C-alpha positions, 0 to 999 in steps of 0.5 A, spaced: 529 528 520 522 529 522 523 537 521 525 536 514 520 537 508 518 531 504 523 532 498 528 532 503 526 526 507 525 522 500 532 524 498 536 523 505 532 520 510 534 513 513 541 513 512 547 518 514 554 516 512 560 517 517 566 519 515 569 516 509 563 511 509 559 510 502 555 516 500 550 511 497 546 506 501 550 500 501 548 493 499 549 488 504 548 482 500 549 477 505 545 472 508 549 471 515 553 475 520 559 473 524 560 474 531 565 473 536 562 469 541 555 465 542 553 470 548 554 476 543 549 472 538 545 470 544 543 477 546 540 478 539 536 471 539 533 474 546 532 481 543 536 484 548 541 487 543 540 490 536 544 487 530 543 482 525 544 475 525 540 472 519 537 476 513 530 473 513 529 477 519 533 483 518 538 486 514 542 493 514 540 495 507 533 493 508 533 497 515 536 503 512 530 504 507 525 502 512 527 507 516 526 512 510 519 510 509 518 511 516 520 518 516 516 519 510 510 517 513 511 520 520 511 513 523 515 510 529 518 504 525 517 500 519 519 494 515 520 491 508 517 485 505 517 481 499 511 484 496 505 489 498 500 483 499 505 480 504 505 487 507 498 487 508 498 479 510 503 480 515 500 487 518 493 484 519 496 477 522 500 480 526 494 483 530 489 477 529 489 470 530 484 464 529 477 466 531 478 474 530 474 478 526 476 484 521 472 490 518 474 492 511 472 496 506 469 493 500 472 497 495 479 494 495 484 491 491 482 484 488 488 480 491 487 483 498 479 482 498 481 475 496 486 474 501 481 477 507 475 473 504 478 466 502 485 465 505 485 468 512 478 465 512 481 458 512 485 460 518 479 462 522 479 470 521 473 472 518 471 479 515 465 483 514 466 488 508 463 495 508 462 500 503 467 505 503 461 510 503 458 507 509 455 512 515 458 512 522 452 508 524 453 502 518 460 502 520 459 501 527 454 495 526 459 491 522 463 491 529 463 484 533 466 483 540 472 479 536 473 485 531 481 486 532 482 491 526 479 495 521 482 496 513 481 500 507 485 503 502 486 511 501 485 510 493 482 504 492 485 499 486 482 500 481 475 503 483 479 509 485 474 510 491 477 515 496 476 513 503 474 517 509 480 516 513 477 520 519 471 517 519 474 510 519 479 512 524 474 515 529 469 508 528 475 504 529 478 507 535 471 507 538 471 500 538 478 500 541 481 497 534 487 500 530 485 502 523 490 499 518 491 503 511 494 501 504 497 508 502 500 505 495 497 509 490 497 516 493 504 515 497 506 519 503 508 525 498 500 526 497 497 523 503 499 521 510 494 517 513 497 518 520 495 525 520 488 523 519 488 518 525 490 511 521 495 507 526 498 502 521 500 504 514 502 499 508 505 499 501 506 495 495 513 499 494 512 495 487 508 501 485 510 509 485 515 508 490 519 504 486 516 507 480 520 503 474 517 496 474 524 494 477 523 490 484 517 487 487 516 489 494 512 492 500 512 496 507 509 496 513 509 503 517 507 503 525 505 510 527 507 508 534 500 511 537 496 506 538 496 503 545 496 496 545 496 495 553 490 499 554 486 494 550 491 488 552 485 483 553 484 484 545 491 483 543 494 477 547 500 476 542 502 483 543 500 484 551 502 477 554 509 473 554 511 470 547 514 464 550 518 463 543 522 469 545 523 467 553 517 470 555 518 477 552 511 481 552 512 486 546 508 492 548 511 492 555 518 491 553 518 495 546 512 500 548 507 503 543 513 506 538 516 499 537 512 493 539 508 492 533 514 492 528 518 488 533 513 482 533 512 482 526 519 482 525 521 477 530 515 473 530 512 473 523 518 474 518 522 469 522 516 464 521 514 466 514 520 468 511 517 473 506 523 478 506 525 483 501 532 482 498 537 487 499 538 488 492 531 490 491 531 494 497 537 498 494 533 499 487 527 501 491 531 507 495 533 509 488 526 510 486 524 513 493 529 519 492 525 522 486 518 520 488 517 527 490 519 529 483 515 524 480 508 524 483 506 531 481 507 529 474 503 523 474 498 527 477 498 532 472 498 526 466 492 523 470 488 529 471 489 531 463 487 525 461 481 524 465 479 531 463 480 529 455 476 522 456 470 526 460 469 530 454 470 524 449 463 522 445 466 514 445 467 514 453 461 512 457 464 514 464 470 516 467 473 514 474 478 519 477 477 523 483 480 529 480 474 531 476 469 535 479 463 531 477 466 525 481 463 523 487 469 523 491 471 530 488 470 534 495 473 528 499 479 528 495 480 535 496 480 534 503 485 528 504 489 529 497 489 537 496 495 536 491 492 530 487 492 523 488 495 518 483 496 517 475 491 512 475 484 513 471 479 508 469 474 509 464 468 505 460 467 505 453 460 505 450 462 500 445 463 495 451 468 489 450 469 489 443 470 497 443 475 496 449 479 490 445 480 495 439 482 501 444 487 496 447 490 493 440 491 500 437 495 504 443 502 505 441 505 508 448 501 505 453 503 498 454 498 492 455 501 490 462 498 487 469 501 493 472 500 500 475 504 506 477 510 506 473 514 511 469 512 508 463 504 508 461 501 501 462 494 499 460 489 493 462 482 491 460 480 486 465 475 483 461 480 481 455 486 479 460 486 478 468 478 476 468 477 473 461 474 467 464 468 471 467 462 472 463 459 480 462 454 479 468 460 476 473 464 482 471 459 487 472 458 484 479 465 484 480 466 491 479 470 490 473 465 491 467 467 488 460 467 495 457 472 498 463 479 500 462 484 502 467 490 506 464 496 508 469 499 515 466 507 515 466 512 520 466 511 521 458 509 528 455 501 529 456 500 531 449 503 525 446 499 521 451 492 524 449 494 524 442 495 516 443 489 515 446 485 519 441 488 515 435 486 509 439 479 511 440 478 513 433 480 506 431 473 504 434 468 503 429 462 508 430 
């Protein structure tokens, strides 16, 4: 499947039915799997044979869809999780343990920031946050002897900063650690971070990959290129025997291509249980089959709305890397030549009151805590998710009171612009 183009992979990768088998991916809605002998099942528990014994670890439907995502990203192996948040946690915790350190871009989704800054810190894993625009020298300065990985988002949610993947990968590899990239917003249709040096990619499949707001999910993809054994002292979890699996050393038994996902599945999914349901994986696959068709339309609508807002007298600023005036425009042309996504954020000159009026008068754009949907959705953090914060606190958090985030769906762009225009007209001068 590696020689096929993206559209073909979206439609056909991961599953090739045999003679007389279902054309659609089958939903294996079963928690358990039957075996003839205890010895047969024992081989699975010893990681000596392929197969399934309990859907908390692996399920055939999930593996088919994960294989499709791996093919789309150009990776060696993948796994599905219950959410994008779970994917990021498992991807990082699969590498780190108590006493370790992470270097991460400061411009990332707020939930992931909190995961790193608060929750994982309670587990003894600390993080140094760096600017997505940091120089090579500044990035190098953030590393410590116990740093085990570097993390960033291709396009940040909701700041829409574009990461310099090549630079972050160069610095990470100079320190002998992998670069983990959240590629949710561009999807592999618009960016494949492995081609720029990233080692592990994560997704909130809830967003564009599903694309219809139907099923929560996440995915982790391994490039299969990071040499864990070359840095064995840094990664004992992968490079020393795991006594919970009879002393298996993942990096030795499964090699660069399989060690990371095998450990993440056999050890962390076993212990944390944040798996995706087969039904959700089936729904995700339906979304993946049209992803290559949908993403250009999202980008087209995002670009059109950003250009409209950029010229409107009631708009203070627009964040969208497809605008020539945007500070990430040149970087976006390099990493996202076909465009990035359909999410635009902007500020209203009238502040909180203007944002509230704008939101109330939208007809097509639904007020939701969601993005990357077939339907346009919109959010003003100051009056919803962040309403407990003062204007000063909002500014410090990077979501000032006047900020609106709009995710352009698949509607006609002329209708979207007309709806946005009439909502802006409702704001008093």
